[in-house]
SEVEXVEX-46042 format. One record per atom (N, C-alpha, C): residue in one letter; x, y, z. Coordinates in nm, 3 decimals, m for minus. Layout:
<nodes>
NODE  residu        u        v        w
NODE       A        X        Y        Z
...
</nodes>
This chain:
<nodes>
NODE  residu        u        v        w
NODE       M   m3.706   18.781   m7.775
NODE       M   m3.704   18.703   m7.898
NODE       M   m3.763   18.564   m7.870
NODE       M   m3.838   18.515   m7.965
NODE       M   m3.905   18.386   m7.950
NODE       M   m3.804   18.271   m7.951
NODE       T   m3.822   18.175   m7.860
NODE       T   m3.740   18.055   m7.858
NODE       T   m3.815   17.943   m7.929
NODE       Y   m3.757   17.891   m8.034
NODE       Y   m3.823   17.786   m8.110
NODE       Y   m3.802   17.651   m8.043
NODE       R   m3.906   17.568   m8.048
NODE       R   m3.899   17.434   m7.990
NODE       R   m3.893   17.333   m8.105
NODE       I   m3.793   17.246   m8.101
NODE       I   m3.770   17.147   m8.205
NODE       I   m3.790   17.008   m8.147
NODE       L   m3.867   16.926   m8.217
NODE       L   m3.887   16.787   m8.179
NODE       L   m3.793   16.700   m8.262
NODE       V   m3.706   16.624   m8.194
NODE       V   m3.614   16.532   m8.261
NODE       V   m3.664   16.390   m8.237
NODE       V   m3.694   16.319   m8.346
NODE       V   m3.748   16.183   m8.337
NODE       V   m3.649   16.089   m8.404
NODE       E   m3.582   16.007   m8.323
NODE       E   m3.472   15.923   m8.374
NODE       E   m3.455   15.803   m8.281
NODE       D   m3.451   15.680   m8.337
NODE       D   m3.438   15.562   m8.252
NODE       D   m3.294   15.531   m8.213
NODE       D   m3.198   15.588   m8.285
NODE       D   m3.057   15.572   m8.248
NODE       D   m3.026   15.674   m8.137
NODE       K   m3.006   15.624   m8.015
NODE       K   m2.991   15.713   m7.900
NODE       K   m2.869   15.804   m7.912
NODE       E   m2.762   15.754   m7.973
NODE       E   m2.642   15.836   m7.989
NODE       E   m2.669   15.955   m8.080
NODE       I   m2.736   15.929   m8.192
NODE       I   m2.771   16.038   m8.283
NODE       I   m2.872   16.131   m8.218
NODE       L   m2.970   16.073   m8.149
NODE       L   m3.072   16.154   m8.081
NODE       L   m3.008   16.252   m7.983
NODE       E   m2.918   16.203   m7.901
NODE       E   m2.853   16.289   m7.802
NODE       E   m2.760   16.390   m7.869
NODE       G   m2.687   16.344   m7.970
NODE       G   m2.594   16.435   m8.038
NODE       G   m2.665   16.551   m8.105
NODE       V   m2.772   16.522   m8.179
NODE       V   m2.848   16.628   m8.246
NODE       V   m2.911   16.720   m8.142
NODE       S   m2.966   16.663   m8.037
NODE       S   m3.031   16.744   m7.933
NODE       S   m2.934   16.839   m7.866
NODE       I   m2.816   16.788   m7.831
NODE       I   m2.715   16.873   m7.766
NODE       I   m2.674   16.987   m7.859
NODE       Y   m2.652   16.956   m7.985
NODE       Y   m2.608   17.058   m8.079
NODE       Y   m2.714   17.166   m8.097
NODE       L   m2.841   17.125   m8.107
NODE       L   m2.949   17.223   m8.124
NODE       L   m2.966   17.309   m7.998
NODE       R   m2.954   17.246   m7.882
NODE       R   m2.964   17.324   m7.757
NODE       R   m2.851   17.426   m7.746
NODE       N   m2.733   17.386   m7.791
NODE       N   m2.619   17.479   m7.788
NODE       N   m2.641   17.599   m7.879
NODE       Q   m2.730   17.582   m7.978
NODE       Q   m2.762   17.692   m8.069
NODE       Q   m2.880   17.776   m8.019
NODE       G   m2.930   17.743   m7.899
NODE       G   m3.036   17.823   m7.839
NODE       G   m3.176   17.770   m7.857
NODE       Y   m3.190   17.651   m7.916
NODE       Y   m3.323   17.595   m7.938
NODE       Y   m3.368   17.512   m7.818
NODE       D   m3.498   17.513   m7.793
NODE       D   m3.557   17.422   m7.696
NODE       D   m3.582   17.290   m7.768
NODE       V   m3.546   17.177   m7.708
NODE       V   m3.552   17.049   m7.778
NODE       V   m3.635   16.948   m7.701
NODE       L   m3.724   16.879   m7.773
NODE       L   m3.798   16.764   m7.722
NODE       L   m3.745   16.640   m7.791
NODE       Q   m3.747   16.527   m7.722
NODE       Q   m3.695   16.403   m7.778
NODE       Q   m3.802   16.294   m7.783
NODE       A   m3.793   16.211   m7.887
NODE       A   m3.878   16.092   m7.898
NODE       A   m3.799   15.986   m7.973
NODE       E   m3.826   15.858   m7.941
NODE       E   m3.748   15.749   m8.000
NODE       E   m3.823   15.673   m8.107
NODE       D   m3.947   15.711   m8.136
NODE       D   m4.021   15.653   m8.249
NODE       D   m4.139   15.744   m8.281
NODE       G   m4.210   15.712   m8.390
NODE       G   m4.318   15.799   m8.434
NODE       G   m4.432   15.812   m8.336
NODE       L   m4.468   15.704   m8.268
NODE       L   m4.578   15.712   m8.172
NODE       L   m4.544   15.804   m8.056
NODE       E   m4.422   15.793   m8.005
NODE       E   m4.381   15.882   m7.898
NODE       E   m4.373   16.026   m7.948
NODE       G   m4.331   16.043   m8.073
NODE       G   m4.327   16.177   m8.131
NODE       G   m4.464   16.241   m8.136
NODE       L   m4.566   16.166   m8.176
NODE       L   m4.703   16.218   m8.181
NODE       L   m4.753   16.252   m8.041
NODE       E   m4.713   16.172   m7.942
NODE       E   m4.751   16.202   m7.804
NODE       E   m4.691   16.335   m7.759
NODE       K   m4.567   16.361   m7.795
NODE       K   m4.503   16.488   m7.759
NODE       K   m4.577   16.606   m7.820
NODE       L   m4.627   16.587   m7.942
NODE       L   m4.698   16.695   m8.010
NODE       L   m4.829   16.730   m7.940
NODE       E   m4.886   16.632   m7.870
NODE       E   m5.009   16.659   m7.795
NODE       E   m4.981   16.736   m7.667
NODE       Q   m4.856   16.731   m7.623
NODE       Q   m4.820   16.791   m7.494
NODE       Q   m4.758   16.929   m7.506
NODE       E   m4.686   16.955   m7.615
NODE       E   m4.610   17.079   m7.628
NODE       E   m4.628   17.141   m7.766
NODE       E   m4.615   17.272   m7.773
NODE       E   m4.612   17.339   m7.903
NODE       E   m4.476   17.317   m7.968
NODE       V   m4.475   17.278   m8.094
NODE       V   m4.352   17.250   m8.167
NODE       V   m4.347   17.338   m8.292
NODE       H   m4.227   17.387   m8.325
NODE       H   m4.211   17.475   m8.440
NODE       H   m4.138   17.407   m8.556
NODE       L   m4.073   17.295   m8.530
NODE       L   m4.004   17.219   m8.634
NODE       L   m3.974   17.079   m8.580
NODE       A   m3.977   16.979   m8.670
NODE       A   m3.944   16.842   m8.629
NODE       A   m3.833   16.787   m8.718
NODE       V   m3.737   16.721   m8.654
NODE       V   m3.633   16.647   m8.725
NODE       V   m3.667   16.500   m8.703
NODE       V   m3.700   16.429   m8.811
NODE       V   m3.760   16.296   m8.799
NODE       V   m3.682   16.193   m8.879
NODE       D   m3.641   16.087   m8.812
NODE       D   m3.577   15.975   m8.880
NODE       D   m3.682   15.899   m8.961
NODE       V   m3.643   15.846   m9.076
NODE       V   m3.738   15.774   m9.160
NODE       V   m3.764   15.634   m9.106
NODE       M   m3.659   15.559   m9.079
NODE       M   m3.673   15.421   m9.035
NODE       M   m3.669   15.412   m8.883
NODE       M   m3.785   15.375   m8.822
NODE       M   m3.794   15.361   m8.677
NODE       M   m3.891   15.249   m8.643
NODE       P   m3.877   15.190   m8.524
NODE       P   m3.971   15.086   m8.481
NODE       P   m4.107   15.146   m8.445
NODE       R   m4.205   15.059   m8.434
NODE       R   m4.344   15.092   m8.397
NODE       R   m4.412   15.181   m8.500
NODE       M   m4.360   15.300   m8.523
NODE       M   m4.413   15.388   m8.628
NODE       M   m4.298   15.463   m8.691
NODE       D   m4.282   15.450   m8.824
NODE       D   m4.170   15.516   m8.891
NODE       D   m4.199   15.664   m8.915
NODE       G   m4.099   15.733   m8.968
NODE       G   m4.111   15.877   m8.987
NODE       G   m4.213   15.916   m9.092
NODE       I   m4.230   15.834   m9.195
NODE       I   m4.328   15.863   m9.299
NODE       I   m4.469   15.859   m9.242
NODE       A   m4.499   15.750   m9.169
NODE       A   m4.633   15.737   m9.109
NODE       A   m4.659   15.847   m9.007
NODE       M   m4.557   15.880   m8.929
NODE       M   m4.573   15.986   m8.828
NODE       M   m4.605   16.119   m8.894
NODE       T   m4.533   16.151   m9.001
NODE       T   m4.554   16.280   m9.068
NODE       T   m4.692   16.287   m9.132
NODE       M   m4.739   16.177   m9.189
NODE       M   m4.874   16.175   m9.245
NODE       M   m4.977   16.206   m9.137
NODE       R   m4.955   16.152   m9.017
NODE       R   m5.048   16.177   m8.906
NODE       R   m5.039   16.322   m8.858
NODE       L   m4.918   16.373   m8.840
NODE       L   m4.905   16.508   m8.785
NODE       L   m4.955   16.614   m8.882
NODE       R   m4.947   16.585   m9.014
NODE       R   m4.993   16.682   m9.112
NODE       R   m5.144   16.703   m9.108
NODE       E   m5.215   16.615   m9.039
NODE       E   m5.359   16.634   m9.023
NODE       E   m5.390   16.752   m8.932
NODE       K   m5.293   16.789   m8.846
NODE       K   m5.317   16.896   m8.750
NODE       K   m5.214   17.008   m8.755
NODE       H   m5.092   16.978   m8.803
NODE       H   m4.981   17.072   m8.789
NODE       H   m4.920   17.107   m8.925
NODE       D   m4.870   17.230   m8.935
NODE       D   m4.808   17.274   m9.060
NODE       D   m4.664   17.322   m9.042
NODE       F   m4.601   17.292   m8.926
NODE       F   m4.463   17.333   m8.906
NODE       F   m4.371   17.248   m8.995
NODE       P   m4.248   17.295   m9.020
NODE       P   m4.156   17.222   m9.109
NODE       P   m4.112   17.088   m9.051
NODE       V   m4.092   16.990   m9.140
NODE       V   m4.040   16.859   m9.103
NODE       V   m3.917   16.829   m9.188
NODE       I   m3.806   16.799   m9.122
NODE       I   m3.682   16.761   m9.191
NODE       I   m3.658   16.612   m9.165
NODE       F   m3.647   16.535   m9.273
NODE       F   m3.625   16.391   m9.259
NODE       F   m3.477   16.358   m9.250
NODE       L   m3.447   16.255   m9.169
NODE       L   m3.314   16.196   m9.162
NODE       L   m3.325   16.052   m9.209
NODE       S   m3.228   16.007   m9.290
NODE       S   m3.231   15.867   m9.332
NODE       S   m3.093   15.819   m9.370
NODE       A   m3.063   15.695   m9.331
NODE       A   m2.935   15.635   m9.369
NODE       A   m2.940   15.581   m9.510
NODE       K   m3.060   15.569   m9.565
NODE       K   m3.074   15.516   m9.700
NODE       K   m3.043   15.624   m9.804
NODE       S   m2.991   15.582   m9.916
NODE       S   m2.956   15.677  m10.021
NODE       S   m3.052   15.669  m10.139
NODE       E   m3.147   15.572  m10.138
NODE       E   m3.237   15.558  m10.251
NODE       E   m3.322   15.683  m10.270
NODE       E   m3.337   15.723  m10.393
NODE       E   m3.415   15.842  m10.426
NODE       E   m3.561   15.826  m10.386
NODE       I   m3.611   15.701  m10.387
NODE       I   m3.752   15.678  m10.357
NODE       I   m3.787   15.720  m10.215
NODE       D   m3.693   15.704  m10.120
NODE       D   m3.718   15.745   m9.982
NODE       D   m3.734   15.897   m9.973
NODE       K   m3.649   15.969  m10.043
NODE       K   m3.658   16.114  m10.043
NODE       K   m3.789   16.160  m10.106
NODE       I   m3.825   16.101  m10.218
NODE       I   m3.948   16.139  m10.287
NODE       I   m4.069   16.110  m10.200
NODE       A   m4.071   15.990  m10.139
NODE       A   m4.185   15.954  m10.054
NODE       A   m4.199   16.051   m9.937
NODE       G   m4.088   16.085   m9.874
NODE       G   m4.093   16.175   m9.759
NODE       G   m4.141   16.314   m9.796
NODE       L   m4.091   16.367   m9.905
NODE       L   m4.131   16.502   m9.946
NODE       L   m4.274   16.505   m9.996
NODE       N   m4.320   16.399  m10.059
NODE       N   m4.455   16.396  m10.113
NODE       N   m4.561   16.391  m10.005
NODE       I   m4.532   16.334   m9.889
NODE       I   m4.635   16.324   m9.786
NODE       I   m4.630   16.439   m9.687
NODE       G   m4.548   16.541   m9.714
NODE       G   m4.552   16.660   m9.630
NODE       G   m4.421   16.700   m9.567
NODE       G   m4.311   16.630   m9.602
NODE       G   m4.181   16.673   m9.553
NODE       G   m4.133   16.798   m9.624
NODE       D   m4.049   16.875   m9.557
NODE       D   m4.000   17.000   m9.615
NODE       D   m3.855   16.992   m9.660
NODE       D   m3.778   16.901   m9.601
NODE       D   m3.638   16.887   m9.639
NODE       D   m3.591   16.748   m9.601
NODE       Y   m3.469   16.713   m9.645
NODE       Y   m3.418   16.576   m9.630
NODE       Y   m3.267   16.582   m9.614
NODE       V   m3.218   16.516   m9.509
NODE       V   m3.074   16.510   m9.484
NODE       V   m3.033   16.363   m9.475
NODE       A   m2.934   16.323   m9.555
NODE       A   m2.889   16.184   m9.556
NODE       A   m2.780   16.163   m9.452
NODE       K   m2.791   16.052   m9.380
NODE       K   m2.686   16.015   m9.285
NODE       K   m2.570   15.948   m9.359
NODE       P   m2.448   15.967   m9.311
NODE       P   m2.407   16.057   m9.202
NODE       P   m2.408   16.201   m9.250
NODE       F   m2.432   16.294   m9.161
NODE       F   m2.439   16.435   m9.199
NODE       F   m2.354   16.518   m9.103
NODE       A   m2.310   16.632   m9.150
NODE       A   m2.235   16.725   m9.067
NODE       A   m2.334   16.808   m8.985
NODE       P   m2.306   16.831   m8.856
NODE       P   m2.397   16.911   m8.774
NODE       P   m2.427   17.048   m8.835
NODE       M   m2.327   17.110   m8.898
NODE       M   m2.350   17.241   m8.958
NODE       M   m2.450   17.235   m9.072
NODE       E   m2.450   17.123   m9.146
NODE       E   m2.547   17.109   m9.255
NODE       E   m2.689   17.101   m9.199
NODE       L   m2.707   17.020   m9.096
NODE       L   m2.840   17.010   m9.036
NODE       L   m2.883   17.143   m8.978
NODE       L   m2.793   17.212   m8.909
NODE       L   m2.827   17.341   m8.851
NODE       L   m2.868   17.441   m8.958
NODE       A   m2.798   17.442   m9.070
NODE       A   m2.831   17.534   m9.178
NODE       A   m2.972   17.508   m9.230
NODE       R   m3.006   17.381   m9.243
NODE       R   m3.140   17.347   m9.292
NODE       R   m3.247   17.381   m9.189
NODE       V   m3.216   17.358   m9.062
NODE       V   m3.310   17.395   m8.956
NODE       V   m3.334   17.546   m8.957
NODE       N   m3.227   17.623   m8.962
NODE       N   m3.240   17.769   m8.963
NODE       N   m3.320   17.818   m9.083
NODE       S   m3.293   17.759   m9.200
NODE       S   m3.364   17.799   m9.321
NODE       S   m3.513   17.772   m9.310
NODE       Q   m3.549   17.652   m9.263
NODE       Q   m3.690   17.618   m9.251
NODE       Q   m3.760   17.703   m9.146
NODE       L   m3.692   17.735   m9.036
NODE       L   m3.753   17.818   m8.933
NODE       L   m3.772   17.962   m8.980
NODE       R   m3.681   18.011   m9.063
NODE       R   m3.700   18.146   m9.119
NODE       R   m3.826   18.150   m9.205
NODE       R   m3.845   18.048   m9.287
NODE       R   m3.965   18.041   m9.370
NODE       R   m4.090   18.030   m9.284
NODE       Y   m4.083   17.947   m9.181
NODE       Y   m4.199   17.928   m9.093
NODE       Y   m4.231   18.057   m9.017
NODE       A   m4.129   18.130   m8.976
NODE       A   m4.151   18.257   m8.906
NODE       A   m4.223   18.357   m8.996
NODE       R   m4.183   18.361   m9.124
NODE       R   m4.253   18.450   m9.217
NODE       R   m4.399   18.409   m9.232
NODE       Y   m4.422   18.278   m9.238
NODE       Y   m4.558   18.226   m9.250
NODE       Y   m4.642   18.266   m9.128
NODE       L   m4.586   18.250   m9.007
NODE       L   m4.658   18.287   m8.885
NODE       L   m4.685   18.436   m8.880
NODE       S   m4.589   18.515   m8.930
NODE       S   m4.606   18.660   m8.932
NODE       S   m4.722   18.701   m9.021
NODE       V   m4.732   18.635   m9.135
NODE       V   m4.843   18.664   m9.228
NODE       V   m4.976   18.630   m9.161
NODE       L   m4.982   18.515   m9.094
NODE       L   m5.107   18.476   m9.030
NODE       L   m5.148   18.573   m8.920
NODE       S   m5.051   18.627   m8.848
NODE       S   m5.082   18.714   m8.735
NODE       S   m5.119   18.855   m8.778
NODE       T   m5.074   18.899   m8.894
NODE       T   m5.099   19.037   m8.938
NODE       T   m5.216   19.049   m9.035
NODE       R   m5.250   18.940   m9.102
NODE       R   m5.362   18.946   m9.196
NODE       R   m5.493   18.947   m9.122
NODE       E   m5.594   19.004   m9.180
NODE       E   m5.728   19.000   m9.122
NODE       E   m5.793   18.867   m9.162
NODE       E   m5.758   18.763   m9.087
NODE       E   m5.806   18.629   m9.117
NODE       E   m5.939   18.603   m9.048
NODE       R   m6.032   18.543   m9.119
NODE       R   m6.154   18.492   m9.059
NODE       R   m6.141   18.342   m9.047
NODE       W   m6.218   18.285   m8.953
NODE       W   m6.220   18.140   m8.938
NODE       W   m6.265   18.078   m9.070
NODE       G   m6.190   17.980   m9.118
NODE       G   m6.228   17.912   m9.241
NODE       G   m6.174   17.977   m9.365
NODE       R   m6.073   18.061   m9.352
NODE       R   m6.010   18.122   m9.469
NODE       R   m5.869   18.066   m9.482
NODE       Y   m5.836   18.012   m9.599
NODE       Y   m5.709   17.945   m9.622
NODE       Y   m5.640   18.008   m9.743
NODE       A   m5.508   18.020   m9.733
NODE       A   m5.433   18.081   m9.842
NODE       A   m5.303   18.006   m9.864
NODE       V   m5.272   17.981   m9.990
NODE       V   m5.145   17.922  m10.030
NODE       V   m5.096   18.004  m10.148
NODE       G   m4.990   18.084  m10.124
NODE       G   m4.946   18.174  m10.229
NODE       G   m5.058   18.270  m10.266
NODE       G   m5.087   18.282  m10.393
NODE       G   m5.194   18.369  m10.439
NODE       G   m5.330   18.303  m10.444
NODE       L   m5.338   18.176  m10.402
NODE       L   m5.464   18.102  m10.403
NODE       L   m5.530   18.114  m10.266
NODE       E   m5.655   18.162  m10.263
NODE       E   m5.726   18.180  m10.137
NODE       E   m5.864   18.117  m10.145
NODE       L   m5.906   18.058  m10.034
NODE       L   m6.040   17.998  m10.027
NODE       L   m6.107   18.041   m9.898
NODE       D   m6.230   18.085   m9.907
NODE       D   m6.308   18.131   m9.792
NODE       D   m6.426   18.037   m9.774
NODE       E   m6.423   17.957   m9.666
NODE       E   m6.530   17.860   m9.642
NODE       E   m6.664   17.928   m9.615
NODE       E   m6.662   18.034   m9.535
NODE       E   m6.786   18.100   m9.496
NODE       E   m6.857   18.164   m9.615
NODE       A   m6.779   18.232   m9.696
NODE       A   m6.838   18.301   m9.812
NODE       A   m6.848   18.211   m9.933
NODE       V   m6.788   18.092   m9.927
NODE       V   m6.782   17.997  m10.040
NODE       V   m6.725   18.070  m10.162
NODE       E   m6.605   18.125  m10.143
NODE       E   m6.540   18.201  m10.249
NODE       E   m6.396   18.154  m10.266
NODE       V   m6.348   18.164  m10.390
NODE       V   m6.210   18.131  m10.422
NODE       V   m6.150   18.245  m10.502
NODE       Y   m6.026   18.280  m10.470
NODE       Y   m5.956   18.387  m10.542
NODE       Y   m5.818   18.338  m10.584
NODE       V   m5.773   18.382  m10.699
NODE       V   m5.636   18.360  m10.744
NODE       V   m5.578   18.496  m10.776
NODE       D   m5.477   18.535  m10.700
NODE       D   m5.417   18.669  m10.713
NODE       D   m5.525   18.776  m10.704
NODE       E   m5.618   18.757  m10.606
NODE       E   m5.727   18.850  m10.573
NODE       E   m5.835   18.857  m10.681
NODE       V   m5.827   18.771  m10.781
NODE       V   m5.931   18.763  m10.884
NODE       V   m6.026   18.649  m10.850
NODE       P   m6.157   18.673  m10.841
NODE       P   m6.250   18.566  m10.803
NODE       P   m6.257   18.456  m10.908
NODE       V   m6.271   18.334  m10.861
NODE       V   m6.281   18.216  m10.948
NODE       V   m6.409   18.142  m10.911
NODE       R   m6.486   18.106  m11.012
NODE       R   m6.613   18.038  m10.987
NODE       R   m6.594   17.887  m11.001
NODE       L   m6.624   17.816  m10.892
NODE       L   m6.617   17.671  m10.891
NODE       L   m6.755   17.613  m10.865
NODE       T   m6.776   17.492  m10.912
NODE       T   m6.899   17.420  m10.878
NODE       T   m6.892   17.378  m10.732
NODE       P   m7.004   17.342  m10.670
NODE       P   m7.001   17.300  m10.530
NODE       P   m6.904   17.184  m10.504
NODE       L   m6.900   17.085  m10.591
NODE       L   m6.809   16.972  m10.571
NODE       L   m6.664   17.015  m10.591
NODE       E   m6.638   17.099  m10.689
NODE       E   m6.502   17.150  m10.709
NODE       E   m6.455   17.227  m10.586
NODE       F   m6.547   17.306  m10.529
NODE       F   m6.512   17.383  m10.409
NODE       F   m6.478   17.291  m10.293
NODE       K   m6.556   17.184  m10.275
NODE       K   m6.532   17.091  m10.165
NODE       K   m6.398   17.019  m10.182
NODE       I   m6.364   16.982  m10.304
NODE       I   m6.236   16.915  m10.329
NODE       I   m6.121   17.010  m10.301
NODE       L   m6.130   17.132  m10.353
NODE       L   m6.023   17.230  m10.330
NODE       L   m6.012   17.264  m10.182
NODE       N   m6.126   17.273  m10.114
NODE       N   m6.126   17.303   m9.972
NODE       N   m6.050   17.195   m9.893
NODE       L   m6.074   17.068   m9.927
NODE       L   m6.004   16.959   m9.861
NODE       L   m5.854   16.969   m9.882
NODE       L   m5.811   16.996  m10.005
NODE       L   m5.669   16.998  m10.037
NODE       L   m5.597   17.120   m9.978
NODE       I   m5.661   17.236   m9.984
NODE       I   m5.592   17.359   m9.941
NODE       I   m5.580   17.365   m9.789
NODE       R   m5.664   17.291   m9.718
NODE       R   m5.653   17.288   m9.572
NODE       R   m5.532   17.207   m9.526
NODE       H   m5.473   17.129   m9.617
NODE       H   m5.358   17.045   m9.582
NODE       H   m5.249   17.061   m9.689
NODE       P   m5.194   17.181   m9.708
NODE       P   m5.095   17.200   m9.814
NODE       P   m4.974   17.109   m9.796
NODE       G   m4.934   17.046   m9.906
NODE       G   m4.821   16.955   m9.903
NODE       G   m4.859   16.811   m9.882
NODE       R   m4.978   16.787   m9.830
NODE       R   m5.020   16.649   m9.806
NODE       R   m5.083   16.591   m9.934
NODE       V   m5.049   16.467   m9.964
NODE       V   m5.103   16.400  m10.082
NODE       V   m5.226   16.320  m10.043
NODE       F   m5.337   16.342  m10.115
NODE       F   m5.460   16.268  m10.095
NODE       F   m5.481   16.175  m10.214
NODE       S   m5.510   16.049  m10.187
NODE       S   m5.542   15.958  m10.296
NODE       S   m5.679   15.993  m10.352
NODE       A   m5.706   15.946  m10.474
NODE       A   m5.837   15.972  m10.535
NODE       A   m5.947   15.910  m10.451
NODE       D   m5.922   15.790  m10.397
NODE       D   m6.023   15.724  m10.315
NODE       D   m6.054   15.806  m10.190
NODE       E   m5.948   15.860  m10.126
NODE       E   m5.970   15.938  m10.004
NODE       E   m6.047   16.066  m10.033
NODE       I   m6.014   16.131  m10.144
NODE       I   m6.088   16.253  m10.182
NODE       I   m6.235   16.220  m10.202
NODE       Y   m6.262   16.112  m10.275
NODE       Y   m6.401   16.072  m10.301
NODE       Y   m6.476   16.046  m10.171
NODE       E   m6.413   15.968  m10.081
NODE       E   m6.481   15.932   m9.957
NODE       E   m6.506   16.052   m9.867
NODE       R   m6.414   16.148   m9.866
NODE       R   m6.430   16.266   m9.780
NODE       R   m6.529   16.365   m9.837
NODE       V   m6.529   16.381   m9.968
NODE       V   m6.617   16.481  m10.030
NODE       V   m6.758   16.428  m10.050
NODE       W   m6.768   16.304  m10.096
NODE       W   m6.899   16.245  m10.122
NODE       W   m6.957   16.173  m10.000
NODE       N   m6.874   16.153   m9.897
NODE       N   m6.916   16.080   m9.778
NODE       N   m6.970   15.942   m9.813
NODE       D   m6.900   15.875   m9.901
NODE       D   m6.942   15.743   m9.947
NODE       D   m6.818   15.664   m9.988
NODE       R   m6.832   15.535  m10.003
NODE       R   m6.720   15.452  m10.045
NODE       R   m6.682   15.484  m10.189
NODE       A   m6.554   15.494  m10.215
NODE       A   m6.507   15.528  m10.349
NODE       A   m6.540   15.416  m10.446
NODE       V   m6.599   15.453  m10.559
NODE       V   m6.634   15.353  m10.660
NODE       V   m6.565   15.381  m10.793
NODE       S   m6.522   15.505  m10.815
NODE       S   m6.458   15.539  m10.941
NODE       S   m6.365   15.658  m10.923
NODE       T   m6.239   15.640  m10.963
NODE       T   m6.144   15.750  m10.954
NODE       T   m6.153   15.843  m11.075
NODE       E   m6.221   15.800  m11.178
NODE       E   m6.234   15.883  m11.298
NODE       E   m6.308   16.013  m11.267
NODE       T   m6.406   16.004  m11.176
NODE       T   m6.480   16.123  m11.137
NODE       T   m6.386   16.227  m11.077
NODE       I   m6.296   16.182  m10.991
NODE       I   m6.200   16.274  m10.928
NODE       I   m6.109   16.335  m11.034
NODE       M   m6.062   16.254  m11.127
NODE       M   m5.973   16.303  m11.232
NODE       M   m6.038   16.416  m11.310
NODE       V   m6.165   16.400  m11.341
NODE       V   m6.236   16.503  m11.418
NODE       V   m6.247   16.632  m11.338
NODE       H   m6.284   16.620  m11.211
NODE       H   m6.298   16.740  m11.127
NODE       H   m6.164   16.810  m11.106
NODE       I   m6.059   16.732  m11.085
NODE       I   m5.926   16.791  m11.067
NODE       I   m5.886   16.868  m11.193
NODE       R   m5.911   16.809  m11.308
NODE       R   m5.877   16.876  m11.433
NODE       R   m5.955   17.008  m11.446
NODE       N   m6.082   17.007  m11.410
NODE       N   m6.163   17.128  m11.419
NODE       N   m6.114   17.235  m11.322
NODE       I   m6.077   17.195  m11.199
NODE       I   m6.026   17.291  m11.102
NODE       I   m5.898   17.354  m11.153
NODE       R   m5.810   17.273  m11.210
NODE       R   m5.685   17.325  m11.265
NODE       R   m5.709   17.429  m11.372
NODE       E   m5.804   17.401  m11.458
NODE       E   m5.835   17.494  m11.566
NODE       E   m5.877   17.630  m11.512
NODE       K   m5.933   17.631  m11.393
NODE       K   m5.987   17.754  m11.337
NODE       K   m5.888   17.829  m11.247
NODE       I   m5.796   17.756  m11.181
NODE       I   m5.710   17.825  m11.084
NODE       I   m5.566   17.841  m11.133
NODE       E   m5.528   17.770  m11.238
NODE       E   m5.390   17.774  m11.286
NODE       E   m5.374   17.863  m11.407
NODE       I   m5.265   17.939  m11.410
NODE       I   m5.234   18.019  m11.529
NODE       I   m5.200   17.926  m11.645
NODE       N   m5.122   17.823  m11.617
NODE       N   m5.087   17.722  m11.716
NODE       N   m5.122   17.585  m11.659
NODE       P   m5.240   17.531  m11.688
NODE       P   m5.281   17.403  m11.631
NODE       P   m5.186   17.288  m11.662
NODE       K   m5.111   17.296  m11.771
NODE       K   m5.017   17.189  m11.806
NODE       K   m4.889   17.197  m11.722
NODE       N   m4.866   17.312  m11.662
NODE       N   m4.753   17.329  m11.571
NODE       N   m4.804   17.398  m11.444
NODE       P   m4.882   17.325  m11.363
NODE       P   m4.954   17.387  m11.252
NODE       P   m4.863   17.436  m11.141
NODE       K   m4.906   17.545  m11.080
NODE       K   m4.834   17.602  m10.966
NODE       K   m4.890   17.551  m10.834
NODE       Y   m5.021   17.529  m10.828
NODE       Y   m5.086   17.496  m10.702
NODE       Y   m5.128   17.349  m10.693
NODE       L   m5.210   17.305  m10.786
NODE       L   m5.270   17.172  m10.778
NODE       L   m5.184   17.072  m10.854
NODE       K   m5.112   16.988  m10.779
NODE       K   m5.015   16.897  m10.838
NODE       K   m5.063   16.752  m10.831
NODE       V   m5.023   16.675  m10.933
NODE       V   m5.046   16.531  m10.936
NODE       V   m4.918   16.462  m10.891
NODE       V   m4.930   16.371  m10.795
NODE       V   m4.819   16.286  m10.756
NODE       V   m4.848   16.149  m10.818
NODE       W   m4.783   16.119  m10.926
NODE       W   m4.819   16.004  m11.007
NODE       W   m4.817   15.875  m10.927
NODE       G   m4.927   15.801  m10.939
NODE       G   m4.940   15.674  m10.870
NODE       G   m4.980   15.687  m10.725
NODE       V   m4.993   15.812  m10.676
NODE       V   m5.026   15.833  m10.534
NODE       V   m5.155   15.914  m10.519
NODE       G   m5.158   16.035  m10.577
NODE       G   m5.278   16.116  m10.563
NODE       G   m5.255   16.261  m10.600
NODE       Y   m5.318   16.352  m10.524
NODE       Y   m5.317   16.495  m10.556
NODE       Y   m5.287   16.576  m10.430
NODE       K   m5.230   16.696  m10.452
NODE       K   m5.199   16.783  m10.339
NODE       K   m5.198   16.927  m10.384
NODE       I   m5.214   17.017  m10.287
NODE       I   m5.188   17.159  m10.308
NODE       I   m5.044   17.184  m10.268
NODE       E   m4.964   17.232  m10.360
NODE       E   m4.821   17.252  m10.335
NODE       E   m4.799   17.365  m10.235
NODE       K   m4.709   17.343  m10.140
NODE       K   m4.671   17.451  m10.049
NODE       K   m4.600   17.560  m10.127
NODE       Q   m4.621   17.684  m10.084
NODE       Q   m4.557   17.797  m10.152
NODE       Q   m4.451   17.857  m10.063
</nodes>
């Protein structure tokens, strides 16, 4: 049976050690880091299947760390925070977090959330290993994009996009759960400095009309008001 490796990133050494000991007692392999920069260094050294990340830390906080790791990794991230404000939870989940636990927390609660996220991740890995995947093919739920063939499917039905619409969707689907600002989308797709976000708004609306059953209540392409756009994890 596969042993999952969990990265715990927490600047409070007592909490760091306590969480690590509890996870190891449950059979998990555990890596430790005391801030976001050290956490990113650990990710370069070892394969990780889930991260438990504190929000408030020195040098690099959990939000910034998760934004960086989402550029390369899609494993689950569970945030820890002593703050109770709803804005912290929303910010964490919007930039690619999968769950949120408020301090103080019971060890059994954290373990339950870890187990739940790892079950989902295991199913995801199983799908990737059994499907006939080609390089450059991405899937989120029933939405699929093939870079090589320049094709998009929704529930196996082909969808015709313009070249720019395809490039925008390609950028978003490669990083499910990550929020891209309109300026960042423009700069990455057009390879130029962003001059107008209205262009992005129009293209996003057109993509929605083509890939969503109900564009007013989208399943895949979501707007994070005041922040940007993302492909929702399924």
